C-alpha distance (Angstrom), angle and dihedral (degrees) to the residues before:
residue distance angle dihedral
M1 . . .
R2 3.69 . .
F3 3.82 120.3 .
I4 3.80 93.7 -115.8
D5 3.82 90.7 54.0
R6 3.83 92.4 50.0
F7 3.82 91.2 48.6
F8 3.81 92.4 49.5
L9 3.81 92.5 48.4
T10 3.82 91.2 50.0
V11 3.80 93.3 51.0
V12 3.81 92.4 47.5
C13 3.81 91.9 50.7
F14 3.83 92.5 48.4
L15 3.79 91.8 50.2
S16 3.81 91.1 47.9
V17 3.80 92.9 52.1
T18 3.80 91.3 46.6
A19 3.79 90.8 51.0
I20 3.80 92.2 50.3
C21 3.81 92.8 49.9
T22 3.78 92.2 47.9
S23 3.80 93.3 50.2
Q24 3.80 91.1 52.5
L25 3.78 91.1 55.7
Q26 3.78 96.0 57.5
P27 3.84 109.7 97.6
T28 3.81 124.1 -137.5
I29 3.83 97.0 -159.7
S30 3.80 118.0 126.6
G31 3.79 124.6 -153.3
T32 3.78 145.8 102.0
S33 3.77 108.9 -58.0
S34 3.80 122.7 -136.9
T35 3.79 93.8 -167.2
E36 3.79 123.9 102.3
S37 3.81 91.3 -132.1
T38 3.82 117.0 93.9
H39 3.80 92.7 -160.6
F40 3.80 92.3 83.5
N41 3.78 94.7 60.0
K42 3.82 88.6 53.7
G43 3.78 92.3 54.2
L44 3.81 93.7 -105.5
V45 3.78 127.5 121.3
V46 3.79 122.4 -161.0
L47 3.80 101.4 -141.0
G48 3.77 126.7 -147.5
I49 3.79 94.2 -161.2
T50 3.80 117.2 120.1
G51 3.74 132.9 175.4
N52 3.82 113.7 -13.0
E53 3.85 95.6 -21.8
I54 3.81 110.1 128.6
D55 3.83 127.6 -176.7
T56 3.81 104.6 -159.1
L57 3.83 99.9 157.6
P58 3.82 126.5 82.3
P59 3.82 122.2 -129.7
V60 3.80 119.2 -80.3
L61 3.82 115.7 -117.8
T62 3.81 121.8 -159.7
F63 3.80 127.8 171.2
S64 3.79 147.4 166.6
E65 3.81 126.3 -145.6
E66 3.80 135.0 -142.6
C67 3.80 120.4 175.0
G68 3.80 93.4 -29.3
D69 3.83 95.3 -45.9
Y70 3.80 115.2 114.1
L71 3.79 127.9 -153.5
C72 3.81 105.4 -157.3
R73 3.78 138.9 -173.0
A74 3.80 124.6 -163.3
T75 3.77 115.4 -166.3
E76 3.77 143.0 167.0
L77 3.81 90.4 -156.7
R78 3.78 110.8 95.7
D79 3.77 131.1 -161.4
Y80 3.80 90.5 -151.0
G81 3.77 131.7 63.9
V82 3.79 121.7 -92.7
D83 3.77 123.7 -122.6
P84 3.83 105.9 -62.3
N85 3.80 88.6 -144.8
I86 3.81 88.8 64.6
S87 3.76 102.7 64.0
A88 3.80 92.8 164.7
Q89 3.86 96.4 56.4
V90 3.81 108.6 144.0
D91 3.82 120.1 177.6
Q92 3.78 108.5 -134.7
G93 3.82 101.2 -164.3
I94 3.83 138.0 -111.7
F95 3.80 114.3 -47.9
D96 3.81 104.2 176.5
I97 3.82 144.9 -9.2
F98 3.79 120.8 -162.3
I99 3.81 146.2 142.2
R100 3.78 120.3 -109.2
D101 3.80 105.7 -110.2
S102 3.79 93.0 -142.8
V103 3.82 93.8 64.6
N104 3.80 102.8 25.8
S105 3.78 106.5 126.2
N106 3.80 125.0 163.7
Y107 3.83 95.3 -28.0
E108 3.80 126.9 117.6
L109 3.80 123.1 -157.2
Q110 3.81 112.2 -139.2
L111 3.81 118.0 -172.1
I112 3.81 115.4 -145.2
T113 3.80 109.6 176.2
S114 3.80 91.8 56.0
P115 3.82 136.9 -16.7
K116 3.81 90.6 -107.4
I117 3.79 138.1 17.9
S118 3.80 114.5 -119.9
P119 3.81 123.3 -164.6
L120 3.80 88.1 -137.3
P121 2.92 133.4 76.6
K122 3.80 94.0 36.3
I123 3.83 114.3 -106.6
T124 3.79 113.7 -158.1
T125 3.83 97.5 178.5
F126 3.80 128.3 34.6
D127 3.83 129.1 177.5
F128 3.80 123.4 -155.7
K129 3.82 143.2 153.0
L130 3.78 137.8 -126.2
V131 3.82 107.1 -151.5
V132 3.81 127.9 -172.0
K133 3.81 109.0 -122.3
D134 3.81 99.0 -160.0
R135 3.80 117.7 21.0
T136 3.77 92.5 -163.7
Q137 3.84 89.1 67.0
D138 3.83 133.0 60.1
A139 3.81 117.3 -104.5
E140 3.79 134.6 -155.3
A141 3.79 133.8 169.4
M142 3.79 136.8 175.2
L143 3.78 105.5 -143.7
V144 3.81 121.4 -156.9
V145 3.81 125.7 -164.9
I146 3.79 116.8 -174.1
D147 3.80 129.9 -175.3
R148 3.80 129.5 -145.2
A149 3.80 91.4 -96.1
G150 3.81 91.9 59.3
K151 3.81 95.2 -105.5
F152 3.79 113.6 135.3
V153 3.78 143.8 -178.3
E154 3.82 127.2 -149.9
K155 3.78 129.9 -156.7
T156 3.82 132.2 175.8
F157 3.81 117.5 -139.5
S158 3.79 124.6 -169.9
Y159 3.79 143.6 178.8
K160 3.81 129.0 -161.7
A161 3.80 113.3 -145.8
V162 3.79 120.0 -129.6
P163 3.83 119.6 -158.7
L164 3.79 109.9 -106.2
P165 3.82 119.6 -124.6
K166 3.78 118.7 -105.1
I167 3.80 115.2 -131.0
S168 3.80 119.8 -167.0
H169 3.83 94.7 -139.1
S170 3.79 131.0 37.7
A171 3.84 90.9 -174.3
L172 3.80 136.7 2.5
T173 3.80 132.8 -144.5
F174 3.81 122.3 -167.7
R175 3.83 128.0 -167.3
V176 3.80 130.0 -168.5
F177 3.81 125.3 -174.5
K178 3.78 102.5 -168.8
A179 3.77 138.9 34.5
D180 3.80 122.2 -89.5
S181 3.79 92.6 22.3
T182 3.80 128.4 128.3
V183 3.79 134.1 -155.9
T184 3.81 124.5 -153.6
T185 3.80 132.8 -163.5
T186 3.80 129.9 -176.9
I187 3.82 119.5 -137.1
S188 3.79 123.5 -163.6
I189 3.81 129.8 -156.4
S190 3.80 114.8 -161.9
N191 3.79 131.8 -168.9
P192 3.83 109.0 -138.7
G193 3.82 94.6 -179.8
M194 3.77 134.3 87.1
D195 3.82 94.8 -118.2
T196 3.79 130.2 70.9
M197 3.80 113.9 -90.4
Y198 3.80 120.4 -149.1
I199 3.81 124.7 -144.3
D200 3.80 111.5 -162.5
S201 3.81 99.3 -167.4
M202 3.78 147.0 -48.7
K203 3.78 130.5 -136.0
L204 3.79 144.7 163.0
Q205 3.78 118.2 -112.6
D206 3.82 92.6 -138.3
G207 3.79 108.2 5.2
S208 3.81 98.5 -170.1
V209 3.83 102.6 118.5
F210 3.81 98.5 8.6
T211 3.79 121.8 65.1
I212 3.80 136.5 178.9
T213 3.78 110.7 -131.8
K214 3.79 120.8 164.3
G215 3.80 117.1 31.2
K216 3.80 100.6 15.9
I217 3.83 113.1 164.1
L218 3.82 117.3 -145.1
S219 3.83 100.3 163.4
R220 3.80 135.8 26.5
F221 3.80 111.1 -52.0
A222 3.81 124.8 -165.9
L223 3.79 112.9 -136.7
A224 3.80 108.5 -162.8
P225 3.83 120.9 -136.6
R226 3.81 114.3 -79.3
N227 3.80 90.7 8.6
E228 3.79 132.7 114.5
H229 3.79 138.3 -147.7
R230 3.81 121.9 -145.3
F231 3.78 129.1 -157.8
T232 3.79 134.6 171.2
I233 3.80 130.2 -123.9
V234 3.82 117.4 -158.1
Y235 3.80 124.7 -162.6
T236 3.81 120.5 -161.0
S237 3.78 115.5 -177.9
V238 3.80 117.2 -142.0
K239 3.81 91.6 -179.6
A240 3.80 97.0 60.6
S241 3.81 91.9 79.5
I242 3.82 90.4 61.3
K243 3.82 94.4 38.0
D244 3.79 91.7 -115.6
T245 3.81 111.2 159.5
T246 3.83 95.0 -170.8
P247 3.83 107.3 127.8
D248 3.80 123.4 -112.7
K249 3.79 114.0 -138.3
D250 3.79 135.1 -166.3
L251 3.80 139.9 156.3
L252 3.78 125.5 -124.0
K253 3.82 110.9 -149.6
V254 3.80 121.9 -161.3
F255 3.81 116.3 -170.8
F256 3.80 122.0 -157.3
A257 3.80 128.4 -165.3
S258 3.83 92.8 -128.1
C259 3.78 115.2 77.3
R260 3.80 123.1 -103.2
M261 3.82 92.2 17.0
D262 3.82 100.5 101.0
R263 3.79 114.2 122.5
N264 3.81 132.6 -154.3
I265 3.80 117.4 -159.3
P266 3.83 116.3 -166.6
L267 3.81 115.4 -136.9
E268 3.79 126.2 -159.9
G269 3.78 129.5 178.6
R270 3.78 132.4 172.5
Y271 3.77 144.7 167.2
E272 3.78 113.3 -111.6
K273 3.76 127.1 -167.3
S274 3.77 111.1 -120.9
S275 3.79 112.2 -150.5
I276 3.80 130.1 150.6
A277 3.79 123.1 -177.2
V278 3.82 117.1 -149.3
S279 3.77 118.0 -152.6
K280 3.86 94.1 -136.8
S281 3.78 133.1 27.2
S282 3.81 93.5 -153.0
I283 3.78 141.1 6.6
V284 3.81 128.8 -151.9
L285 3.79 115.0 -156.6
Q286 3.82 124.1 -174.9
S287 3.77 131.6 -168.5
V288 3.83 123.2 -166.7
S289 3.79 119.5 -141.7
D290 3.83 122.0 -143.7
G291 3.80 90.1 -153.5
S292 3.80 96.7 -117.3
N293 3.78 120.7 115.9
G294 3.79 90.7 -23.6
G295 3.82 91.0 -74.3
F296 3.81 127.5 147.2
D297 3.75 124.4 -131.7
E298 3.82 93.8 -167.9
T299 3.80 129.0 41.6
G300 3.79 121.6 -158.7
Y301 3.83 120.7 -134.9
D302 3.81 140.0 167.6
T303 3.83 138.9 176.9
L304 3.79 130.8 -116.3
S305 3.80 127.3 -167.8
F306 3.81 128.9 -160.5
V307 3.81 120.8 -151.0
N308 3.81 125.7 -164.5
T309 3.79 104.2 -138.1
T310 3.82 95.4 -175.6
N311 3.81 130.7 84.1
S312 3.79 93.3 -118.1
N313 3.78 137.2 66.9
I314 3.79 119.3 -85.9
T315 3.77 120.8 -162.8
I316 3.83 118.4 -142.8
E317 3.76 106.6 -156.0
S318 3.83 99.3 -178.9
I319 3.83 146.3 -6.8
Y320 3.79 116.8 -153.6
L321 3.83 143.6 165.6
G322 3.78 122.2 -124.3
F323 3.84 120.9 -163.8
R324 3.82 115.9 -123.1
Y325 3.79 112.2 -151.3
C326 3.81 119.2 -134.5
I327 3.81 119.4 -161.6
Y328 3.83 105.0 179.3
N329 3.81 134.1 28.0
C330 3.76 94.7 -15.9
G331 3.76 100.5 156.7
G332 3.80 92.5 -152.4
S333 3.82 142.8 -16.8
S334 3.79 121.9 -51.7
F335 3.81 128.6 -154.1
I336 3.78 136.3 -175.3
L337 3.80 120.6 -138.5
G338 3.78 112.0 -140.6
V339 3.80 128.4 -163.8
S340 3.82 124.3 -170.8
């Protein structure tokens, strides 16, 4: 064969092999890219391989899970040896991390190492999170990590939602108006789901002036579906005897067996001075009779006002009249005005 023919055949073969290698490196994964480069979204990868350097291994993905949230690390650095038959293996770095749009459901990708992934400079290790957006709903995501040589790894992450408990109070405020008095409130925890819910325990952070009486849970308690558990909080003020209006504060902690369900309920109690000023101490009302059929042609009336002289709210539950009996020389009927 002539020299020109051999040279032409060699060039054609080299170009064919190069074309085959290049076509194998172009990814066919679709999704929302987190990289700054726009080449990836067009199906093109700008390679950093030169000479005989070949990156044949995909990135390594490791992760830990807590209540459906995943802390992940993608790396090109391996703690095991590469294929001994590939002596020219060169890790090219992380190119992109994203969630497949077709299966993204209720998961959010949060990058940690940097706000964005750049093809250059080369990044060999990248940390990120998959976080459940709404814990009342199931979540699933197909995660894709691709390196600068077009090699990629896929992993499906999922979370199964558990109905959250319903608690009657998110915070409690207690008021006492005299010394040696107590105030009680009942709290209910209900299970809205169709599966049994487990309450591990409940306790007060301080427990000096607040106490849990009826319904206290000290060990794991099974709360059946559509059922509720009631317990009572009692507040006893030790400051009322010295007229101290400084609030007492505590924190009620309820621990559930399922993760991310624990609840903290702030408690506040205080002594408040109860004082109402009345505009008049007494009222005299007169009615004049016209002498016919015992009727009255004039009716007496007057106005009273009540003033709250404290710096806190006072609730008036009722205003009533009580008849005062007169046995001798009364000169008319007498009533007592009562306020409660």
